[in-house]
N, C-alpha and C positions, 0 to 999 in steps of 0.2 A: 502439414497437418501433425497434431500433436494429439494422442489420446493416452488413456491409461486403462491398463488390467485387461479386459476383456471386450474389446467393441466388436459389434456385429455377430456375435455367436446365439444370440436369441432372435426369434421372430415378432413380428407386431404383436403377437398374443402372448410372448413370454416363452414360447416352444423352442426348446436347444436344438439348433440347425446342427447337420452333420458335419458343417466346417463354416469358418468365421467368412463371413461377405467381403470382408476388408482385409484378409489375411495377404492377397496379392500386392494390396498396398504398400502394406508395412513390411512384405518380404518374411513373413512367419505362417506357421501351422498350427491351428490349435486344435488339440487331439481328444477334444471334451470338457467337460465341466468337471471340477474337484474343488474340494474346500482349500481356503487358502492353506499355503506353507509359510510358516514363519521360519525365516533363513537369515543370515548374517551376508550383507553384499555389499559393494562400492563399484564407483564407475569412475571411468580413467581413461581419456583417449583424445582425439580430436574431433570436434563437430564443426563441418566447413573449415574456417581457418583458425577457430577459437579452441583453446584446451580445456576440458572440463575435467574437475577433481572432485567426486564426492566420496569423502572419508568413509569409511567402513561403520554401518550401523545396522540395527535390526530392521527387517524390513517384514509385510505379509505379501508373497508373492503367488501368482498363477504357475503352478509347477508343469501344468499341460500344455507346455508352449514349445515348438523347436523352432529352429529359423532355417529359412531356405534362400532369399536373396538379400536378406538383411545383414546388417552387419551389427555385432553386440559389442558395446562400449563398456558393459559391465555384468557383473555374474553374482548370484546369490546361492554359493554351491553351486549346482551344476544347472541352474535356472538362470537364462537371460535376463536382465532386468532393464537395459537401455538399448532397445534395438533401432538403428537408422538404416533407412532402404533409400536410395536416389532412383525417384521416378519423374520421367517428363523432365520438367525444368525445375523440380521442385525437390523436397525431402518430406518422408515421412516417418515420424520417431513415435515409436511406443515405448512406454514406460509401464513395464511388466509390474508394478506394485501399487499397493493400495493408496491413495493421499491422506486416508486417515493414519496410516502408519510411519508415514513421512516425517522428517524434523518439523516441529512446531515451530514456525518462521517468528511467532511473535514472542518466543521466550528470550527474556533480555540477557542471560547468560549463553555460553556455548559457542560452536566455531560458526563462522558464518559460511562455510562451503555450501550448506543447502540452499542459500539464497544466490550464491554466486553461480551455482547450476542452473537454478531457473533464470537468472537474468541473461547468461548465456545462450540459453535455449531460446528466449524470446529474441534476443538480439539477432542471432542468427536468421531469425524469421523478419528480420525489420521492424520488432517492435521494440520501442523504447520508450521508457516511461519520461511523461511529460514534467513531473516535478518528483523530488525527492524530501524526504524528511529526516533532518539530523539534527542530533544533539549539541550540547554547546561544544563539544571537544569535536565534530564533525564526523561524527559516527553514525552507520546510520540508526536511526531511531526503531525500536520495537514498540509494540501494543500500542501502536498510535495509528489510525487510517485516515486516509484523506478521500474523499467522497468528491465527484464534481459534477455540476450542471452548466452547459452552453446556454447563455441567455444573451442572444445577439452575437453579431459577428466579432469575432476576436475575446469576445467576455466571457469569463466563466466565475461561477459561485463556487466555493471550494469550502468544505466543512471537516474539521480536524477534530477527531475525537478518538476515545479510547474503543477497542473491538467490542464485537459483543462476546457475551460472557464464553460459550461455546469453543473459543480460540484461545482462552486463557490456560495456562498449565495447569488446571484441575479438574479432575475427573468429573465427570457429570456435567462440566459449566457453571459450577458453583463459584462464588465469589471467595476467593483465597482471603484468609486473615493471618497476617496482614498481606494488601493487594499486592500482586507483584510489580517489579518496577516497570516501569518508571514510578508508578503511581503507589510507591509506597510508604510515601509520607502523607497519604492521604487521598481519598476518591475526589475530593472537590478541592483540591492543592494543582494549582497549575503547572504545569512542566514546561519549561523552556524548548521551545522547537524553532528550528530554523528551515523554512522553506526554500529549497532550491528549484527554480526554473530553467527548463531546458533553453527557452527563450527569453531576454529581457520583457519585462510587464511592469505595468503601474498598478500598483496593490495597494486595496483598501482595505481595514478592518471595519467589518460591522459592529454595531455596538459601542466601540470605542472612539470611531472617528480617526485613529492611528492610519498613518498612508506613507507610502513610500515617497523620498524626494526624487520625483523623476522616474524613469525607466530604471529597473532591477532587476538583478538575477536571483537576489536572497532578501528574504523579509523574516525578520524575527518576530515571535509572538510567543503564545503558550497554550495548551490543550489541556482540559481534564478528561477524567474517565468517560462522564456521561453528557455532559453540557458540551454542544458542538461549538468551536470557535469558527466563524463565518468570515473567509475574505472573497475578496472581490478582485480579480486578476485579470486584466485589459491589455491588448496591444498598442491602445490608443488612449489619451488622456481623457479621463472621466469629468465634463465639465459639470459646473453648478447648473441648478436650472433656474431660468427666468419666468416670473410669475407676472401676470398682468391681468387686470380686470377689464372686461368689455366696456364698461362705464363708470365716471367715479363716483356715481352715486346710484342707488336702487329704492324703491318705496316697497314698505312691507306689504306682503300679499303676492309678491312679485318673486321672479330667480334673477339671481345675480351670476351672470357671466363668468367664467375664469378661464384664462388661457395659460397653457404652460409650454416653453421651448428649453431644450437643451441643445446646446449646439454641438454637431458633429456625432449627436448618438445615433446608435443604430441597433436594432433589436428594441426589447422591451426593458424599460426600467419601471421602477415603482416609487412614487412619492405618497408621502403622507400629509395631507391638506388639514389646517386646522384655522381656526378665527378666535381673535380675542376682543372681546366686547369693550365699549368704552370705558367701563370700570376697571380694566387691566385684567380681569378673570377670563380663562379659556373657557369657552363655551363646548363642552363636550359632544351636542347634538349635531354640531356642524363636522365633526371630525371624520375624515373619510380617507379612503385609498383610491389612488391614480394611477391607472397604468399608462405609460407614456411608451407610444410606437413609434420608433423612428424619431425621435425628438421632439413631436408633436402630439397636444392632447388639448381638449376641452373640458368642461365640466360646468353644470348648473347646479345653483346653491337654491333650493326654495327658504324664502325667507318667511316665517310665519307673521300674521297679522299682528301680533303682540310682541313682537321683537323689539327690544331697546333701541331707541333711535340714538344716532350719533355717529361719530366715527369709529370704525371697526378695522382691525388689522387681520389680513390672510396671509398666512404662511405656507409654504410648500418646502417639504423637507426629503431630501433624496435618500432613499436606505442604503444606498451602495456606499455614499462618501458622507453623509450627514449631513451636507451643505445645506444651505437654506436660501431661500429667497421670499422676499413680503411686500405686499401691496395695500394700499388703503383705499377702503370705500365708505363712503357716507350713507348710512341707511335712515331715511326719512320715514 
């Protein structure tokens, strides 16, 4: 368990307790509530089998804290700031400083010890990142975030973009001029990004249709500050859709039946369905989205009484891979 500053010293209605209800868990004793104190501190020692070394920096700490059974790996003046307490089969770690006074991890310059500290902390708890973002030189990318959504077994959608303004090195979260690195060339200028996966994945880039050549641990793309770059990463190949019509012809005033199959697909996939008239023009009134569940879906397209007669082409486009499939139907 990991907590910061003052866990459990207030009741459900915001009333100060006589002692912290989690003090025994973290091996500390809270002696009351007091304004934070600005002090210079550092952390150095062993966290389990891993060394931690957080360089000296100014932090805002809770001075009303003492140690009972915990062990302090760092001090800010006479105040302990990183207390580790072994309890049961695990450990409880109390970070006795405010996160808003901690180093801004998005800042492009500066020592990387602040990131290394938290990576070690999470790794000791068995939490490792499923992917990493690197620049062209192989260094940790800063000021770029990755958000992930699971969409089916072994498949995720990943959005890469710049962080919210509040995380930028600017008071009150304003937009610096010029913007901070890596967006110093402009907020709309793409920044090269190498996405490194913990496990090999098939990768497709939405909008552009770019994709990896088979399984890969790295994928090169770019990201801008505010417009997300969307990737799909899957543990299995993402096959193209197969579109078919129920009948080769349909009459005006009836509904055209459409079937879609995606081999070996699991979970949800989204397709765009479009129709092209006999004169070669796209009919926007037929355009629709179709959600395919576990590789199977059906759709009925109503045909107006005054629709153009002749040979129509129906196209299904997979939003994940941009791959298409077509079928023809005669409207009478």
